[in-house]
C-alpha positions in Angstrom: -47.1 59.2 -0.5 -49.4 59.7 -3.5 -47.8 59.4 -6.9 -49.4 59.5 -10.4 -48.4 59.5 -14.0 -50.4 61.1 -16.8 -52.3 58.4 -18.7 -50.2 59.2 -21.8 -47.1 58.0 -20.0 -48.6 54.6 -19.2 -49.9 54.2 -22.8 -46.4 55.1 -24.1 -44.8 52.6 -21.7 -47.0 49.9 -23.0 -46.2 50.8 -26.6 -42.5 50.6 -25.7 -42.8 47.1 -24.4 -44.9 45.9 -27.3 -43.5 47.6 -30.2 -40.2 49.2 -29.4 -39.3 52.9 -29.7 -41.4 55.0 -32.0 -40.0 57.8 -34.2 -41.6 61.2 -33.5 -41.6 63.1 -36.7 -42.9 66.4 -35.5 -40.8 69.3 -36.8 -40.5 70.9 -33.4 -38.7 67.8 -32.1 -36.2 67.4 -34.9 -33.2 69.7 -34.1 -31.4 71.0 -37.1 -34.2 70.6 -39.6 -35.2 73.9 -41.1 -32.0 75.4 -39.8 -29.5 73.6 -42.1 -29.7 71.9 -45.4 -27.2 69.2 -44.3 -28.7 65.8 -43.8 -28.8 64.6 -40.2 -29.0 61.0 -38.9 -32.3 59.7 -37.8 -32.7 60.0 -34.0 -35.1 57.5 -32.4 -36.9 59.3 -29.6 -40.3 59.9 -28.2 -41.9 62.5 -26.0 -41.4 61.5 -22.3 -43.6 62.5 -19.4 -42.3 63.0 -15.9 -43.1 60.7 -13.0 -44.7 63.2 -10.6 -44.6 63.0 -6.8 -46.8 65.1 -4.6 -44.1 65.4 -1.9 -43.4 69.0 -2.9 -46.1 71.7 -2.7 -44.8 73.0 -6.0 -46.1 69.8 -7.7 -49.5 69.9 -6.0 -50.7 72.8 -8.2 -49.8 75.1 -11.0 -48.1 77.6 -8.7 -44.7 77.8 -10.5 -45.2 76.5 -14.1 -42.1 74.9 -15.6 -43.1 73.6 -19.0 -40.4 71.6 -20.6 -40.7 68.9 -23.3 -38.4 65.9 -22.8 -37.3 63.5 -25.4 -36.6 59.9 -24.3 -33.7 58.5 -26.3 -33.2 55.2 -24.5 -34.7 53.2 -21.6 -38.3 52.7 -20.5 -40.2 55.1 -18.3 -40.5 53.6 -14.8 -43.8 54.1 -13.0 -42.7 53.4 -9.4 -40.4 55.5 -7.2 -37.1 53.9 -6.2 -34.9 54.8 -3.3 -32.3 56.8 -5.3 -32.3 58.6 -8.6 -28.8 59.4 -9.9 -28.5 62.3 -12.3 -25.7 63.3 -14.6 -25.5 65.6 -17.7 -23.2 65.1 -20.6 -22.0 67.2 -23.6 -19.6 66.7 -26.4 -16.0 67.2 -25.3 -13.1 68.4 -27.5 -10.8 66.1 -25.7 -11.5 62.8 -23.9 -14.8 61.1 -23.2 -15.8 59.6 -19.8 -19.5 59.0 -19.8 -19.4 55.3 -20.6 -16.7 54.7 -17.9 -18.7 56.7 -15.4 -21.8 54.6 -16.0 -19.7 51.4 -15.9 -18.3 52.4 -12.5 -21.8 53.2 -11.1 -23.2 49.9 -12.0 -20.2 47.7 -11.5 -19.6 49.1 -8.0 -23.2 48.3 -7.0 -24.7 44.9 -6.0 -27.8 43.6 -7.8 -29.9 44.7 -4.8 -28.5 48.2 -5.0 -29.0 48.4 -8.7 -32.7 47.5 -8.3 -33.0 50.4 -5.8 -31.7 53.1 -8.1 -32.3 54.6 -11.5 -29.6 56.6 -13.3 -30.8 59.5 -15.5 -28.5 60.7 -18.2 -29.3 64.1 -19.9 -27.5 64.3 -23.2 -27.4 68.1 -23.2 -25.5 68.5 -26.5 -27.3 70.2 -29.4 -25.3 68.3 -32.0 -27.7 65.6 -33.1 -24.9 63.5 -34.6 -23.1 63.3 -31.2 -26.4 62.4 -29.5 -27.1 59.6 -32.0 -23.6 58.1 -31.6 -23.6 58.4 -27.8 -27.1 56.9 -27.5 -25.9 53.9 -29.6 -22.9 53.5 -27.4 -25.1 53.5 -24.3 -27.6 51.0 -25.8 -24.8 48.6 -26.7 -23.0 48.8 -23.3 -26.0 48.9 -21.0 -28.8 47.0 -22.7 -29.7 45.1 -19.5 -29.8 48.2 -17.3 -32.0 49.9 -19.9 -34.4 47.0 -20.1 -34.7 46.8 -16.3 -35.5 50.5 -15.9 -32.2 51.2 -14.1 -31.0 53.6 -16.8 -32.8 56.3 -18.7 -31.4 58.7 -21.4 -33.2 61.9 -22.2 -32.7 65.2 -24.1 -34.3 68.7 -24.0 -34.5 70.5 -27.4 -32.6 73.8 -27.7 -35.8 75.8 -28.1 -36.6 75.3 -24.4 -33.4 77.0 -23.2 -33.2 80.6 -22.2 -30.7 83.0 -23.9 -27.2 81.6 -23.7 -25.2 84.5 -25.2 -25.0 88.2 -24.3 -25.3 87.3 -20.6 -24.2 89.2 -17.5 -20.4 89.0 -17.0 -20.4 88.5 -13.2 -16.9 88.1 -11.7 -15.5 89.4 -15.0 -15.6 86.0 -16.6 -15.0 85.7 -20.4 -18.2 85.6 -22.4 -17.7 82.0 -23.6 -17.1 80.8 -20.0 -20.3 82.7 -18.9 -22.2 81.0 -21.7 -20.8 77.6 -20.8 -21.5 77.7 -17.0 -25.0 79.3 -17.6 -26.0 76.5 -20.0 -24.7 74.0 -17.4 -27.0 75.5 -14.8 -29.9 75.1 -17.1 -28.9 71.5 -18.0 -28.9 70.6 -14.3 -32.2 72.4 -13.8 -33.9 70.3 -16.5 -32.2 67.1 -15.3 -33.3 67.7 -11.7 -36.8 68.6 -12.8 -37.2 65.4 -14.7 -35.8 63.2 -11.9 -37.9 64.7 -9.1 -40.3 61.9 -8.8 -38.0 59.0 -9.7 -36.4 58.4 -6.3 -37.0 59.2 -2.7 -33.5 60.8 -2.8 -31.6 62.4 -5.6 -27.8 62.2 -6.2 -26.1 64.7 -8.5 -23.0 63.6 -10.3 -20.9 64.7 -13.2 -20.1 62.6 -16.3 -16.4 62.0 -15.4 -16.4 60.3 -12.0 -15.6 56.9 -10.6 -17.6 55.4 -7.7 -16.7 53.7 -4.5 -17.8 50.1 -3.9 -21.3 49.8 -2.6 -21.8 53.6 -2.5 -25.6 53.3 -2.3 -25.4 51.2 0.9 -23.1 53.8 2.4 -25.5 56.6 1.4 -28.4 54.8 3.0 -26.4 54.4 6.2 -25.5 58.1 6.3 -29.1 59.2 5.6 -30.3 57.1 8.5 -27.7 58.5 10.7 -28.6 62.1 9.7 -32.4 61.5 10.0 -32.0 60.4 13.7 -30.7 63.9 14.5 -33.1 66.7 15.3 -31.7 69.0 12.7 -33.1 69.7 9.2 -30.9 69.1 6.2 -31.2 70.0 2.5 -28.0 68.7 1.1 -25.6 65.9 2.1 -22.2 65.8 0.4 -20.2 62.7 -0.5 -17.4 64.5 -2.3 -15.8 67.8 -1.8 -15.5 68.5 -5.5 -17.8 70.7 -7.6 -21.3 69.4 -8.2 -20.3 65.8 -7.5 -21.9 63.6 -4.9 -24.5 66.0 -3.7 -27.6 64.4 -2.2 -31.1 66.0 -2.0 -34.5 64.9 -0.8 -36.8 64.5 -3.8 -39.3 66.9 -2.1 -36.9 69.7 -2.6 -36.0 69.0 -6.2 -38.8 71.1 -7.9 -37.6 74.1 -5.9 -34.0 73.4 -6.7 -34.7 73.0 -10.5 -36.4 76.4 -10.5 -33.7 78.0 -8.4 -31.0 76.9 -10.8 -33.1 78.1 -13.8 -33.9 81.5 -12.3 -30.3 82.4 -11.4 -28.7 80.5 -14.3 -26.5 83.4 -15.5 -25.4 84.7 -12.1 -22.8 82.2 -11.0 -21.5 78.6 -11.4 -23.7 75.7 -10.2 -21.5 74.7 -7.3 -21.9 78.3 -5.9 -25.7 78.3 -6.5 -26.0 75.0 -4.6 -24.5 76.6 -1.5 -27.0 79.4 -1.7 -29.8 76.9 -2.1 -28.7 75.0 1.0 -28.7 78.2 3.0 -32.1 79.2 1.8 -33.4 75.8 2.9 -32.1 76.7 6.4 -29.1 74.3 6.5 -26.4 76.6 7.8 -23.4 74.2 7.8 -21.9 71.9 5.2 -22.6 68.2 6.0 -19.7 66.4 4.3 -19.0 62.7 4.8 -15.6 61.0 4.6 -14.3 59.0 2.9 -15.6 60.5 -0.3 -17.7 58.1 -2.4 -16.9 59.6 -5.8 -13.7 60.6 -7.5 -13.1 63.0 -10.4 -11.4 61.0 -13.1 -11.5 63.3 -16.1 -8.3 64.8 -17.4 -9.8 67.4 -19.7 -12.6 69.7 -18.8 -15.8 69.8 -20.9 -15.1 73.5 -21.2 -12.8 73.9 -24.2 -10.9 70.7 -23.3 -8.7 72.5 -20.8 -6.5 70.4 -18.5 -8.2 69.5 -15.3 -6.3 67.7 -12.5 -8.9 68.0 -9.7 -8.8 65.0 -7.4 -10.6 64.3 -4.1 -8.0 63.4 -1.6 -10.6 61.8 0.7 -11.8 59.3 -1.9 -11.5 55.5 -1.1 -12.6 53.2 -3.9 -13.2 50.3 -1.5 -16.1 50.4 1.0 -15.1 51.9 4.3 -16.5 49.5 7.0 -14.4 50.0 10.1 -16.5 49.5 13.2 -16.6 51.9 16.1 -13.4 51.5 18.2 -10.9 53.1 20.5 -7.3 53.3 19.4 -4.3 53.3 21.8 -0.5 53.4 21.3 2.6 53.7 23.5 4.6 55.1 20.6 5.6 58.8 20.9 3.0 60.8 18.8 4.2 63.7 16.6 2.0 66.8 17.0 -1.7 66.0 16.4 -1.2 63.0 14.2 -3.1 60.8 16.7 -3.4 57.0 16.3 -7.1 57.1 15.8 -6.6 59.0 12.5 -5.2 55.8 10.9 -8.5 54.0 11.8 -11.0 56.7 10.9 -12.1 57.6 7.4 -10.4 60.5 5.6 -6.9 61.7 4.9 -5.6 61.6 8.5 -2.8 59.3 9.6 -0.8 58.3 12.7 2.8 59.7 12.8 5.1 58.5 15.5 8.7 59.0 16.5 11.2 56.1 16.2 9.3 53.0 17.5 11.1 50.6 19.8 10.7 46.8 19.9 7.5 45.9 21.9 5.7 49.2 21.2 2.2 48.8 19.8 -0.9 50.3 18.3 -4.0 48.6 19.5 -7.6 49.0 18.2 -10.3 48.0 20.7 -13.7 47.4 19.1 -16.7 48.7 20.8 -18.5 45.4 20.1 -16.9 42.0 19.3 -16.5 41.7 15.6 -15.9 38.9 13.1 -13.0 40.2 11.0 -12.9 38.8 7.4 -10.2 41.0 5.9 -7.5 43.5 6.9 -5.5 46.1 5.0 -2.7 48.0 6.6 -0.6 50.6 4.9 2.4 52.5 6.4 4.8 55.1 5.1 4.4 57.9 2.7 6.4 58.2 -0.6 8.6 55.3 0.4 9.6 56.9 3.7 8.6 56.4 7.3 7.6 52.7 6.7 7.0 50.4 9.7 9.8 48.0 8.9 9.2 45.1 11.3 5.8 44.4 12.9 3.3 41.7 13.3 -0.5 42.0 13.3 -2.7 40.1 15.8 -6.3 39.6 16.7 -7.3 39.7 20.4 -10.0 38.4 22.7 -11.4 39.4 26.1 -11.1 43.1 26.7 -9.3 44.1 29.9 -8.1 47.4 31.5 -4.4 47.8 31.1 -4.1 50.1 34.1 -2.9 53.1 32.0 -6.4 54.5 31.2 -6.3 52.2 28.2 -7.9 49.0 27.3 -6.4 46.0 25.6 -7.1 42.3 25.1 -6.1 39.4 27.4 -5.0 37.1 24.6 -3.8 37.6 21.0 -3.4 35.4 17.9 -0.9 36.1 15.2 -2.3 36.9 11.8 0.8 37.8 9.8 3.9 40.1 9.4 4.1 43.4 7.6 6.1 43.2 4.4 7.5 46.5 2.9 5.3 48.3 5.4 2.0 46.7 4.2 -0.3 43.8 5.1 -3.3 42.5 3.0 -5.3 39.6 4.3 -8.6 38.1 3.2 -10.6 35.1 4.4 -9.5 35.6 8.0 -12.8 34.3 9.4 -12.1 30.9 7.8 -9.3 30.4 10.4 -10.4 32.8 13.1 -14.2 32.5 12.9 -15.1 33.7 16.4 -15.7 37.4 17.1 -12.6 39.4 18.0 -12.3 42.4 20.3 -8.9 43.8 19.4 -6.5 44.4 16.5 -2.9 45.0 17.4 0.1 46.1 15.4 3.2 45.0 17.5 6.6 46.3 16.6 9.1 43.4 16.5 12.3 45.4 15.9 13.2 49.0 16.7 14.0 51.5 14.0 15.6 55.0 13.9 13.2 56.3 11.2 9.9 57.7 12.3 6.8 55.8 11.3 3.5 56.7 9.5 0.6 54.3 9.9 -1.4 55.7 7.0 -4.4 53.4 6.9 -5.9 50.5 8.9 -9.0 49.1 7.2 -11.0 45.9 8.0 -13.9 44.1 6.5 -16.4 42.3 8.7 -19.2 39.8 8.4 
């Protein structure tokens, strides 16, 4: 892969390291001057050049010119492509603010190795210079280390580069102010994606009010590798079912995506446009992974501060690391709530009729596994709890004679309390690899039982 930066970028990067940020005093960069007599706070910024990758044919020539001037508000331009670029756009909200929390979640849920493999790009897409100055100061205070290490970049695009945002087509009979809001949002994402195109091998689109799952980058790498082994093309992988959250693209497609969003900015919302783009890029079906890696945490929308209670029901904050396994039970299963649903990622669960003493749910690992932690959750809303059961690890897989497998011997780990069990450091007492995990009912109950979630961590 050939990559290059214009010489001006390198020169500016050197100036940044030696002398700090320089103030650009050109009138075309100072929003508000000439339009208002009110004094505005000084905004430290400089003109930023994009890191360009030749992966896309669009970037190999001047076929589809897309001339935008970016202002760098914080962070240093990075001259080497990383594995993942994460992009999010933020504007001033009338109620609530979530940007700092979103960034804290992204970095705190990532290991040092993961942080060194990604760069987060924040587009402050608000035209109010006071808000930008205040927000930039907040980011510099909270994330000085990430800015210095090239893991975080904050940019802005002046209003003069935006197309008309009023008097637009009222498709779907939306109110004019909503049309203006979603149309500007499309342009915001277009500019953000265009800037980020060369920064990572892959690009992840987020919103500014989300929380992240533990080690989300490692999970994304795993899913990409799995997908790339298949003989099908893909344009977008989804790690959340909500909006424009957790959508992953190849960097080679970003120049086209940026122009696509820009060309059709006033036609429909961005999450509808992204579906059309996926289809145009010949990916017919949605590729959605569970559990979701990102959760919407905002309470109030960035549009007029309206209440927004959207939540992704498939989100799990902890890293899902269950190995491949078969799951068996001799409890009576209700409808299609099969035992394996408690083991697999997602919203499914096992639902069984009144369990008797001695009945079980057994997980048989495909390969022997060193178990370090276990989390088991039963019941729903305080009902259908598994009242009396013990959890065991097993060794030496055998056939049970009922088209099932089990283990020859089992070792007790602990008892469920209030329908739950949480154990860590299991490998310190049971260091050898195990082949089974069994939940054994120790006393019958009249109530039905829901085994909602079985999760393990391994070494």
